[in-house]
Every structure is written in C-alpha cells, then in structure tokens.
C-alpha positions as CSV (number, residue, x, y, z in Angstrom):
1,M,23.6,-35.6,-27.3
2,K,25.8,-32.8,-26.0
3,T,24.8,-30.6,-29.0
4,L,21.1,-31.2,-28.3
5,Y,21.5,-30.3,-24.6
6,A,23.5,-27.2,-25.5
7,T,20.9,-26.1,-28.0
8,F,18.1,-26.7,-25.5
9,L,19.9,-24.7,-22.8
10,F,20.7,-21.9,-25.2
11,L,17.1,-21.6,-26.4
12,T,15.7,-21.9,-22.9
13,L,17.9,-19.1,-21.6
14,T,17.3,-16.9,-24.7
15,L,13.5,-17.3,-24.6
16,F,13.2,-17.2,-20.8
17,P,16.0,-14.8,-19.6
18,S,14.7,-14.7,-16.1
19,L,16.0,-18.3,-15.8
20,A,19.5,-17.1,-16.5
21,Q,19.5,-14.8,-13.5
22,T,21.8,-16.3,-11.0
23,T,22.2,-13.6,-8.4
24,F,19.9,-12.1,-5.8
25,Y,21.0,-8.6,-6.9
26,E,20.0,-9.2,-10.5
27,R,16.5,-10.2,-9.3
28,L,16.4,-7.2,-7.1
29,A,17.3,-4.9,-10.0
30,D,14.6,-6.5,-12.1
31,S,12.0,-6.2,-9.3
32,A,12.9,-2.5,-9.1
33,L,12.4,-2.1,-12.8
34,S,9.0,-3.8,-12.6
35,L,7.8,-1.1,-10.3
36,T,8.1,1.5,-13.1
37,K,5.1,-0.1,-14.7
38,Q,2.9,1.0,-11.8
39,K,1.4,4.5,-11.6
40,V,2.5,6.1,-8.4
41,V,2.1,9.7,-7.3
42,Y,4.8,11.2,-5.0
43,D,3.2,11.6,-1.6
44,P,5.3,12.2,1.5
45,A,2.4,12.2,3.9
46,Y,2.6,10.2,7.2
47,F,0.4,7.1,7.0
48,V,-0.6,4.7,9.7
49,I,0.1,1.3,8.2
50,K,-0.3,-2.3,9.4
51,Y,2.7,-4.1,10.8
52,P,4.7,-6.1,9.8
53,Q,3.6,-6.2,6.1
54,G,2.4,-2.6,5.9
55,D,2.6,-0.3,2.9
56,V,1.3,3.2,2.1
57,P,-1.8,3.3,0.0
58,E,-1.5,1.8,-3.5
59,G,-0.6,4.5,-6.0
60,K,1.3,6.6,-3.5
61,G,4.9,6.6,-2.4
62,V,8.3,8.3,-2.1
63,C,11.9,7.3,-2.9
64,T,12.2,5.0,0.1
65,D,9.0,3.1,-0.9
66,V,10.7,2.1,-4.2
67,V,13.4,0.4,-2.1
68,I,11.0,-1.1,0.4
69,R,8.6,-2.5,-2.3
70,T,11.5,-3.9,-4.3
71,Y,12.9,-5.8,-1.4
72,R,9.5,-7.0,-0.4
73,K,9.1,-8.6,-3.9
74,L,12.0,-10.8,-2.9
75,G,10.6,-11.7,0.5
76,I,12.6,-9.1,2.6
77,N,10.4,-6.9,4.8
78,L,12.4,-3.7,5.5
79,Q,9.6,-2.3,7.6
80,K,10.0,-5.2,10.0
81,E,13.8,-5.4,9.7
82,V,14.4,-1.7,10.3
83,H,11.8,-1.5,13.1
84,E,13.3,-4.4,15.0
85,D,16.8,-3.0,14.6
86,M,15.7,0.4,15.8
87,K,13.9,-1.1,18.8
88,A,17.2,-2.9,19.8
89,N,19.6,0.0,18.9
90,F,17.5,3.2,18.9
91,N,20.4,5.4,19.9
92,S,22.4,4.2,16.8
93,Y,19.9,5.8,14.5
94,P,19.7,9.5,13.5
95,N,17.7,11.7,16.0
96,K,16.4,14.2,13.4
97,W,12.7,13.9,14.1
98,G,12.5,14.3,17.9
99,L,11.3,10.8,18.5
100,T,11.8,9.0,21.8
101,K,11.1,5.5,20.4
102,P,10.8,3.8,17.0
103,D,7.7,4.3,14.9
104,K,6.8,1.3,12.7
105,N,4.8,3.5,10.4
106,I,7.6,5.8,9.2
107,D,11.0,4.8,10.3
108,H,11.7,2.5,7.3
109,R,10.5,5.4,5.0
110,R,13.4,7.7,6.0
111,V,16.6,7.7,3.9
112,P,18.9,8.4,6.9
113,N,17.4,5.4,8.8
114,L,17.8,3.1,5.8
115,M,21.4,4.3,5.4
116,T,22.0,3.5,9.1
117,F,20.3,0.1,8.8
118,F,22.4,-0.9,5.7
119,S,25.6,0.3,7.4
120,R,24.8,-1.6,10.6
121,H,24.3,-4.7,8.5
122,N,27.7,-4.6,6.8
123,S,26.3,-3.6,3.5
124,A,28.2,-0.3,2.9
125,L,30.3,0.0,-0.2
126,P,32.8,2.8,-1.1
127,V,31.3,5.9,-2.7
128,S,33.2,6.7,-5.9
129,N,32.9,8.6,-9.2
130,N,33.6,5.4,-11.2
131,P,30.3,4.2,-12.8
132,A,31.7,0.6,-12.9
133,D,31.6,0.5,-9.1
134,Y,27.8,0.7,-9.2
135,K,26.2,-2.7,-10.0
136,P,22.6,-3.7,-10.6
137,G,20.9,-4.2,-7.3
138,D,23.0,-1.7,-5.5
139,I,21.3,1.0,-3.4
140,V,22.5,4.6,-3.9
141,C,21.8,7.6,-1.6
142,W,22.2,11.2,-2.5
143,N,22.2,14.6,-0.9
144,L,20.0,16.7,-3.1
145,Y,20.6,20.0,-1.3
146,G,20.8,21.0,2.4
147,T,19.4,18.2,4.4
148,I,17.3,16.7,1.7
149,T,18.3,13.1,1.0
150,H,17.2,10.6,-1.7
151,I,17.6,6.9,-2.5
152,G,17.3,4.7,-5.5
153,I,18.2,1.3,-6.9
154,V,20.7,0.6,-9.7
155,V,19.3,-1.5,-12.6
156,K,21.0,-3.3,-15.4
157,N,19.8,-0.9,-18.1
158,K,22.5,1.5,-19.3
159,S,22.6,5.1,-20.2
160,T,22.4,6.1,-23.9
161,D,26.2,6.4,-24.0
162,G,26.6,3.0,-22.3
163,Q,28.7,4.4,-19.5
164,R,26.4,4.1,-16.5
165,H,23.7,1.9,-15.2
166,L,20.3,3.6,-14.8
167,I,18.5,4.2,-11.5
168,V,14.9,3.4,-10.4
169,H,13.7,6.0,-8.0
170,N,10.9,8.4,-7.2
171,I,12.0,12.0,-6.9
172,G,8.5,13.4,-7.6
173,A,7.4,12.0,-11.0
174,G,6.5,8.5,-9.7
175,Q,8.6,5.3,-9.9
176,V,10.7,5.9,-12.9
177,V,14.0,4.7,-14.4
178,E,16.5,7.4,-15.3
179,D,20.1,8.2,-16.0
180,C,20.8,10.1,-12.7
181,L,23.6,8.2,-10.9
182,F,25.9,11.2,-10.8
183,S,23.2,14.0,-11.0
184,Y,23.5,14.6,-7.3
185,K,26.2,14.2,-4.6
186,I,26.3,10.5,-3.6
187,I,26.5,10.0,0.1
188,G,25.8,6.3,0.4
189,H,26.4,3.1,-1.6
190,Y,25.1,-0.3,-0.3
191,R,24.6,-3.9,-1.4
192,Y,22.1,-5.4,1.1
193,K,21.0,-9.0,1.2
194,K,19.5,-10.6,4.4
C-alpha cells in the first residue's frame, strides 16, 4: 500500500508540478514568468486608472507593472497597498515628483515608491554580489544610470552557466525573462508577502 501511495504521489507531482509548489514565492515567480507570454509594449505614459483594481491598458506597461501584475495574480493589490500606505505616511516616501498628496494612478508605478513600501513592510534583504542570495520570488531594484531606476522579479529559471536565476522585467522590450541580475548596480533586494 505504501508503494502504491508513493508511486501515486510521485506521478502526480511529476505530471502536475504546480501541485508541488509549496511556497508563496515559488508561485509568485511562476506568475511573473507567465507574464512573458503576453505581448506588452513599453509605455511610461501617465494613465488615469480605476481604483482599487486599476491597471494600465492591456498591452502596455513598464517595469513596475510587471511587479504589480505578478502580485495581483496572487491576490495582492499593490496599487491599493501602496496608496493606503502613502496616504497614512506620505512624508516617508520620496518627494521626487513635486506632489503634495498621493496619486492612486501612478504612485505604485514608481520604483522608488515600491522600494519605500517594501522597506516599510520589513521586506528588505541585503544587497550582495552572491547569486545564491537571490531566490525565486525576490524583487530586485537597480540603478541603471543617474536617477533612472528599474525593478524585476527573480524566477526559478537559471542562466546558461547555471550560476544565476533569471529575471522577469520590462526594460523596453516588453515583459521578458533575461539573465540580467548583475547587469546593473543593485540598489534594492526584497521578499514581500502580505
């Protein structure tokens, strides 16, 4: 009987690997990877969107939209979470855009605001040069140059040399998976779960 059960369990988990996922972060990483199947054009325009389940028009987005859409697939609405935190703690957030109050249309779509939100919710992890420190489901932020920031999600797929996990992000070519963990200066590393 034990052999039959073990065989059933092995076949079930082999044929249906999603059942073997035991952590929120693995599901998050898989959700990010699923976004790469959608055609999205990089579009940094300001959009008026509904609240609290708003999104920019289908087929459009930037790097932050990858993170927002990924979390939304698992029932976490970063538009709402960031907006509510900014309403209660506006002075804790960067003042780079000359705003005097939160803007539910754009605040969650700005990398510095997401970095502040994740840090305020005890999700910050050390930044390192060790690829083993970056796990599937982690959020990574980079400084591309000057004041230009970027964000992506670590997935379980590995680089061709097997040394690093790949990243799902949108840096201009749509929602893609690439080997870019150490391509830019890392300025933030987070593992957020509500």
